[in-house]
C-alpha positions as CSV (number, residue, x, y, z in Angstrom):
1,M,-110.6,29.3,144.9
2,N,-109.9,28.2,141.3
3,V,-107.9,25.0,141.2
4,L,-106.2,23.5,138.1
5,V,-105.9,19.8,138.4
6,I,-103.2,18.1,136.2
7,N,-102.8,14.4,135.5
8,C,-99.6,14.1,133.4
9,G,-98.6,11.0,131.4
10,S,-95.5,10.5,129.3
11,S,-97.2,11.8,126.1
12,S,-100.5,13.2,127.5
13,L,-101.8,15.8,130.0
14,K,-105.4,15.6,131.4
15,Y,-106.7,18.7,133.1
16,Q,-109.7,20.2,134.8
17,V,-110.4,23.5,136.4
18,F,-112.6,23.6,139.5
19,H,-114.2,26.4,141.5
20,S,-113.5,24.9,144.9
21,D,-116.5,26.5,146.8
22,S,-119.1,25.0,144.5
23,E,-116.9,22.1,143.2
24,E,-118.1,23.1,139.8
25,V,-116.0,22.1,136.8
26,L,-115.3,25.2,134.8
27,A,-113.4,23.5,132.0
28,K,-111.7,20.2,131.2
29,G,-109.8,18.5,128.5
30,I,-106.6,16.7,127.4
31,C,-103.4,17.3,125.5
32,E,-102.4,14.3,123.5
33,R,-99.4,13.2,121.4
34,I,-97.0,15.5,123.2
35,G,-93.6,15.1,121.7
36,I,-95.1,13.7,118.5
37,D,-97.3,16.4,116.9
38,G,-99.8,17.7,119.4
39,R,-103.5,17.8,120.0
40,L,-105.5,19.9,122.5
41,V,-109.0,19.0,123.5
42,Y,-110.7,21.8,125.4
43,Q,-114.3,22.0,126.7
44,P,-115.6,24.9,128.8
45,K,-118.6,24.5,131.1
46,D,-121.8,24.5,129.0
47,G,-119.7,24.9,125.8
48,E,-118.8,22.9,122.8
49,K,-115.7,20.7,122.7
50,E,-112.8,22.4,120.8
51,V,-110.0,20.5,119.2
52,T,-106.7,22.2,118.2
53,E,-103.9,20.5,116.3
54,A,-100.6,22.2,117.1
55,P,-97.0,21.3,117.8
56,M,-96.3,20.3,121.4
57,P,-92.6,19.4,121.6
58,T,-92.7,19.2,125.4
59,H,-95.1,19.4,128.3
60,T,-94.3,23.0,128.7
61,E,-95.9,23.9,125.4
62,A,-98.9,21.7,126.3
63,V,-99.3,23.6,129.6
64,R,-99.1,26.9,127.8
65,M,-101.7,25.9,125.3
66,V,-104.1,24.8,128.1
67,L,-103.6,28.1,129.9
68,D,-104.1,30.1,126.7
69,A,-107.4,28.2,126.2
70,L,-108.5,29.0,129.7
71,V,-108.1,32.7,129.2
72,N,-109.2,32.9,125.5
73,P,-111.4,36.0,125.1
74,K,-114.1,34.0,123.3
75,T,-114.4,30.6,125.1
76,G,-112.1,31.0,128.1
77,V,-113.4,30.5,131.6
78,L,-110.9,32.8,133.3
79,K,-110.2,36.5,132.8
80,S,-106.5,36.1,133.5
81,L,-104.0,33.5,134.8
82,D,-104.0,35.4,138.1
83,E,-107.4,33.7,138.8
84,I,-105.6,30.3,139.1
85,D,-105.0,30.0,142.9
86,A,-103.4,26.5,143.1
87,V,-102.5,23.5,141.0
88,G,-103.1,19.9,142.1
89,H,-100.9,17.3,140.5
90,R,-101.5,13.5,140.5
91,V,-98.2,11.8,141.5
92,V,-98.3,8.0,141.1
93,H,-95.6,6.8,143.6
94,G,-94.7,8.5,146.9
95,G,-93.0,5.4,148.4
96,E,-93.0,5.4,152.2
97,K,-92.2,9.1,152.3
98,F,-95.7,10.5,151.8
99,A,-98.8,9.3,153.7
100,S,-100.7,12.4,152.6
101,S,-100.8,15.1,150.0
102,T,-98.2,17.8,150.3
103,L,-96.9,21.1,149.0
104,L,-94.4,20.4,146.2
105,T,-91.3,22.1,147.4
106,E,-87.9,21.5,145.9
107,E,-87.1,19.1,148.7
108,V,-90.3,17.2,148.1
109,L,-89.7,17.0,144.3
110,K,-86.3,15.6,144.9
111,T,-87.8,12.8,147.0
112,V,-90.4,12.1,144.4
113,E,-87.6,11.8,141.8
114,E,-85.9,9.3,144.1
115,C,-89.1,7.2,144.0
116,S,-88.9,6.9,140.2
117,D,-87.2,3.5,140.4
118,L,-90.5,2.3,141.9
119,A,-92.6,3.8,139.1
120,P,-90.3,4.4,136.1
121,L,-93.3,4.8,133.7
122,H,-95.2,7.3,135.8
123,N,-93.2,9.4,138.2
124,P,-90.9,11.0,135.6
125,A,-93.9,12.1,133.6
126,N,-95.6,13.4,136.7
127,L,-92.5,15.5,137.5
128,I,-92.3,16.8,133.9
129,G,-95.9,18.1,134.4
130,V,-95.0,19.8,137.7
131,R,-91.9,21.5,136.2
132,A,-93.9,22.7,133.2
133,C,-96.5,24.3,135.4
134,Q,-93.9,25.9,137.6
135,E,-92.2,27.5,134.6
136,V,-95.5,29.1,133.4
137,L,-97.2,29.7,136.8
138,K,-94.2,30.8,138.8
139,N,-95.9,32.0,142.0
140,V,-98.8,29.6,142.2
141,P,-98.7,26.9,144.9
142,M,-98.4,23.3,143.6
143,V,-99.7,20.3,145.5
144,G,-98.8,16.6,145.0
145,V,-101.6,14.1,145.5
146,F,-100.1,10.6,145.6
147,D,-101.8,7.4,144.4
148,T,-99.9,5.5,147.1
149,A,-100.6,7.8,150.0
150,F,-104.0,6.4,151.0
151,H,-102.5,2.9,151.4
152,Q,-99.7,4.0,153.8
153,T,-102.0,2.9,156.7
154,M,-101.6,-0.8,155.7
155,P,-100.0,-2.8,158.6
156,P,-96.8,-4.7,158.0
157,E,-98.5,-8.1,157.7
158,A,-100.3,-6.7,154.7
159,Y,-97.5,-4.9,152.9
160,L,-94.4,-7.1,153.6
161,Y,-93.5,-9.8,151.0
162,G,-92.2,-13.2,151.9
163,I,-88.7,-12.5,150.8
164,P,-85.5,-11.7,152.7
165,Y,-86.2,-8.7,154.9
166,A,-82.9,-7.1,153.7
167,Y,-84.6,-6.2,150.4
168,Y,-87.2,-4.2,152.3
169,E,-84.5,-2.5,154.4
170,K,-82.2,-1.7,151.4
171,Y,-84.6,-1.1,148.6
172,K,-88.1,-0.7,150.2
173,V,-89.5,-3.7,148.2
174,R,-93.0,-4.0,149.6
175,K,-96.6,-3.6,148.6
176,Y,-97.6,0.0,148.1
177,G,-100.9,-0.1,146.3
178,F,-102.4,2.3,143.7
179,H,-105.7,4.0,142.8
180,G,-105.5,5.4,146.3
181,T,-107.2,8.7,145.3
182,S,-110.1,6.7,143.8
183,H,-110.4,4.3,146.8
184,S,-110.4,7.2,149.2
185,Y,-113.0,9.2,147.3
186,V,-115.4,6.2,146.7
187,S,-115.2,4.9,150.3
188,K,-116.0,8.3,151.7
189,R,-118.8,8.9,149.3
190,A,-120.3,5.5,150.1
191,A,-120.5,6.6,153.8
192,E,-122.2,9.8,152.8
193,M,-124.7,7.9,150.7
194,L,-125.5,5.6,153.6
195,G,-125.6,8.4,156.1
196,K,-123.2,6.7,158.4
197,P,-119.9,7.8,159.9
198,Y,-116.9,7.0,157.7
199,E,-114.9,5.6,160.6
200,S,-117.7,3.1,161.5
201,L,-117.7,1.1,158.3
202,K,-116.0,-1.9,156.8
203,T,-115.9,-1.1,153.1
204,I,-114.5,-2.9,150.1
205,V,-113.9,-0.8,147.0
206,C,-113.7,-2.5,143.6
207,H,-112.0,-0.1,141.1
208,L,-112.5,-2.1,138.0
209,G,-111.2,-0.7,134.7
210,G,-108.3,-1.3,132.3
211,G,-106.2,-1.2,135.4
212,A,-108.1,-2.7,138.3
213,S,-107.6,-3.0,142.1
214,I,-109.6,-3.8,145.2
215,C,-109.1,-2.2,148.5
216,A,-110.2,-3.0,152.1
217,V,-111.1,0.2,154.0
218,K,-111.7,-0.5,157.7
219,N,-112.8,2.4,159.9
220,G,-111.7,4.9,157.3
221,K,-108.2,3.5,156.7
222,S,-106.8,1.3,153.9
223,I,-105.7,-2.0,155.5
224,D,-105.0,-3.9,152.3
225,T,-105.1,-3.6,148.6
226,S,-104.6,-5.8,145.6
227,M,-101.9,-3.9,143.7
228,G,-98.3,-4.2,145.0
229,L,-94.9,-2.8,144.5
230,S,-96.2,-1.9,141.0
231,P,-99.6,-1.8,139.4
232,L,-98.9,-5.3,138.0
233,E,-99.9,-7.3,141.1
234,G,-103.4,-8.4,141.9
235,L,-106.4,-8.8,139.7
236,I,-106.3,-9.9,136.1
237,M,-106.6,-6.6,134.2
238,G,-107.0,-5.3,130.6
239,T,-103.4,-6.1,129.5
240,R,-101.7,-6.9,132.9
241,S,-101.4,-10.5,134.2
242,G,-102.1,-9.8,137.9
243,D,-101.0,-12.5,140.3
244,I,-98.8,-15.2,138.8
245,D,-96.4,-17.9,140.1
246,P,-92.9,-16.4,139.7
247,S,-91.7,-19.7,138.4
248,A,-94.0,-19.3,135.4
249,V,-92.0,-16.2,134.5
250,E,-88.8,-18.2,134.5
251,F,-90.3,-21.1,132.6
252,I,-91.7,-18.9,129.8
253,A,-88.6,-16.8,129.6
254,K,-86.5,-19.9,129.0
255,K,-88.9,-21.5,126.5
256,E,-89.4,-18.2,124.5
257,N,-85.8,-17.0,124.9
258,L,-87.0,-13.7,126.5
259,D,-84.9,-11.4,128.6
260,L,-86.3,-9.6,131.7
261,E,-87.4,-6.6,129.6
262,G,-89.3,-8.9,127.2
263,M,-91.0,-10.7,130.0
264,M,-92.1,-7.5,131.8
265,N,-93.4,-6.2,128.5
266,M,-95.4,-9.4,128.0
267,L,-96.8,-9.3,131.6
268,N,-97.8,-5.6,131.4
269,K,-98.9,-5.2,127.8
270,E,-99.8,-8.6,126.3
271,S,-101.5,-10.4,129.2
272,G,-104.7,-9.9,131.1
273,V,-108.0,-10.4,129.4
274,Y,-106.4,-9.3,126.2
275,G,-103.9,-12.1,126.3
276,M,-106.4,-14.6,127.5
277,S,-109.0,-13.9,124.9
278,G,-106.8,-13.0,122.0
279,I,-109.4,-10.3,121.1
280,S,-109.2,-7.2,123.1
281,S,-108.6,-5.5,126.5
282,D,-111.9,-3.8,126.2
283,F,-114.7,-5.6,128.2
284,R,-117.3,-4.4,125.7
285,D,-115.5,-6.2,122.9
286,L,-115.3,-9.3,125.1
287,E,-119.0,-9.2,125.9
288,A,-119.9,-8.9,122.2
289,A,-117.6,-11.8,121.3
290,S,-118.9,-13.9,124.2
291,E,-122.5,-13.4,123.0
292,Q,-121.4,-14.7,119.6
293,G,-120.1,-17.9,121.2
294,N,-116.4,-17.1,121.6
295,E,-115.4,-19.4,124.5
296,R,-112.0,-17.7,125.1
297,A,-113.7,-14.3,125.5
298,E,-116.2,-15.7,128.0
299,S,-113.4,-17.6,129.9
300,A,-111.4,-14.4,130.2
301,R,-114.4,-12.5,131.7
302,E,-115.2,-15.4,134.0
303,A,-111.6,-15.5,135.2
304,F,-111.6,-11.7,135.9
305,C,-114.8,-12.0,137.9
306,Y,-113.6,-15.0,139.8
307,R,-110.4,-13.3,140.8
308,A,-112.3,-10.2,141.9
309,A,-114.6,-12.3,144.0
310,K,-111.7,-14.1,145.7
311,Y,-110.1,-10.8,146.7
312,I,-113.4,-9.5,148.1
313,G,-113.7,-12.7,150.1
314,S,-110.2,-12.4,151.5
315,Y,-110.8,-8.8,152.5
316,A,-114.0,-9.6,154.2
317,A,-111.9,-12.1,156.2
318,A,-109.1,-9.5,156.8
319,M,-111.7,-7.0,158.3
320,N,-113.7,-9.8,160.0
321,G,-116.8,-8.7,158.1
322,V,-117.9,-6.2,155.5
323,D,-120.7,-3.6,155.6
324,V,-120.6,-2.2,152.0
325,I,-119.1,-3.2,148.7
326,C,-118.6,-0.5,146.0
327,F,-118.2,-0.8,142.3
328,T,-116.4,2.0,140.4
329,A,-114.3,2.9,137.3
330,G,-115.0,2.1,133.7
331,V,-115.9,-1.6,134.0
332,G,-117.3,-1.3,137.5
333,E,-119.6,1.5,136.6
334,N,-120.8,0.2,133.2
335,D,-120.7,-3.6,133.0
336,A,-123.8,-5.0,134.6
337,K,-122.8,-8.6,133.7
338,V,-119.5,-8.3,135.5
339,R,-121.1,-6.9,138.6
340,E,-123.7,-9.7,138.6
341,K,-121.0,-12.4,138.0
342,I,-118.9,-11.2,140.9
343,C,-121.9,-10.8,143.3
344,N,-123.1,-14.4,142.4
345,Y,-120.0,-15.7,144.2
346,L,-120.9,-13.7,147.3
347,G,-124.1,-15.3,148.4
348,Y,-122.3,-16.6,151.6
349,L,-122.1,-13.0,152.7
350,G,-125.8,-12.7,152.4
351,I,-125.6,-10.4,149.3
352,A,-128.8,-10.1,147.2
353,L,-128.5,-8.1,144.0
354,D,-131.4,-6.0,142.7
355,Q,-131.4,-7.0,139.0
356,E,-133.3,-3.9,137.9
357,A,-131.0,-1.5,139.8
358,N,-128.0,-3.3,138.4
359,Q,-128.9,-2.2,134.9
360,N,-127.9,1.3,135.7
361,R,-124.6,2.7,134.3
362,G,-122.4,5.5,135.7
363,V,-124.7,6.8,138.4
364,E,-124.8,6.6,142.2
365,V,-127.2,3.8,143.0
366,T,-127.8,1.0,145.5
367,L,-127.4,-2.3,143.7
368,S,-128.5,-4.6,146.5
369,T,-132.0,-5.4,147.7
370,P,-133.3,-4.0,151.0
371,D,-132.9,-7.4,152.7
372,S,-129.3,-7.9,151.6
373,K,-127.0,-8.3,154.6
374,V,-124.2,-6.4,152.8
375,T,-125.0,-3.1,150.9
376,V,-123.7,-3.1,147.4
377,L,-123.3,0.4,145.8
378,M,-122.2,1.8,142.4
379,V,-120.3,5.0,143.1
380,P,-118.7,6.7,140.1
381,T,-115.2,7.7,140.9
382,N,-114.0,11.3,140.6
383,E,-110.3,11.4,141.1
384,E,-110.0,15.0,139.8
385,L,-112.4,16.3,142.4
386,A,-110.6,14.4,145.1
387,I,-107.3,16.0,144.0
388,C,-109.0,19.4,144.0
389,R,-110.2,18.9,147.6
390,E,-106.8,17.7,148.8
391,T,-105.1,20.7,147.1
392,V,-107.5,23.2,148.7
393,A,-106.9,21.6,152.1
394,I,-103.1,21.8,151.8
395,V,-103.1,25.4,150.5
396,Q,-105.5,26.7,153.1
397,S,-103.6,25.0,155.9
C-alpha cells in the first residue's frame, strides 16, 4: 500500500509518500508560501532535491503540484495517481471526540471543525489540507491522526483544571496535550529497543524542540503531559512562555496597556528562551552566545533544563517510578549539553549518563551507563511514519 502523509499548516504543506509494507519513504518535501507566491520542494528516494517556484493561491494548487511531481515521467516515484491507496492527515485537535485515528467522513470533518475554537491556528489549516486532497483524489480514503488522541487516556485528576466545573461542562476547558503522535511513536520504539513489553514500562518522553512537551506513559497509556488546553502550557519553549502565574498576565497587560490579543501574541511569539535571552529561539544560537559569555543566553538554557527536570520528577512521582526516559525532537536529539544539564538534576533517580554516548546526534542510542537505575535513550521521532502506520491500520480494518 502506498500512503501519502500530509501535514498541513496555514501557509505550508509537508508531505511524504510511504510504501507501507517496507515503510520505505518513496518521496518527501514541502510546499511553502501558499497564498503568497509558492515554492515546492520535492525529493524522490535516492534522487536530488528539486525546487520549483510557482503560484499556489490555495492548498488545492499545492496538492496538485505535489501529485504532479509524484507522477512526473522523469523523477516521479509513481506511475499514476491510482497508486496512492490512502492519505493520512495530521489533525492537531480532536477534543474529547477522538481517542484514536479515524476515517475522515463528512460527519467526522464537521466535528473537527467544531474543535477549531480549541486550536484556531491549526485545525482550520488541517481541514483545508483534507478538502484539497479530497478535491483531487476523489475516491481515496482519508484518515485523520490526531495530536490529542494519545492523551485521551489521561485520568480526570490529570486533565481537569482548578476552575469552576461548569466551564468544563459547557466549553470542555481542560488539559488535552499535544505531540501525541510523537510521544506514542517514541515510547513504543523505546520498548522495542529494550526488548520489553510496551505495557510493562513506565516511560517519560521528552519531546524537546521549538515546541516542547513531556509525557508520562504508564503501561502503554499517556497518564499526563505538560501541554494543556493549548500548546502554550508547560515547558519554557522557543517562543512560548510555558507555565506562568495568570496574575502576571493581568499585571503586564495593565502596565503595557495590552489587550487580550496582544498578551496572547506576547506569550506565544515573544516569550520562551527567545524572550528571556533577547537573542534567538534557536538553541544553537543560545549555545554559541553562552560560550561567548552571554549570561542571559545561559540563564535561558538553564531555565529550560530546570523546568524539564521538574516535569520529569513530577511524572516519576505520578507513575510511582520510571523505567526509561527518552529524549527526542530537534533539541532532544541534537543538543548534548541540554540532555546533560537535565540529567544532572536526576541523580536522585539513580541516573548515570554515559558522556561519550551523549555526544551522538539524531540516532537511536542508549545514553545511560550499564549501572544506571533508569535507562536513558535518544529516540529520533518519526511522526510521519506513525501517521502512515495509523492510516494503514484504519484503512485495512
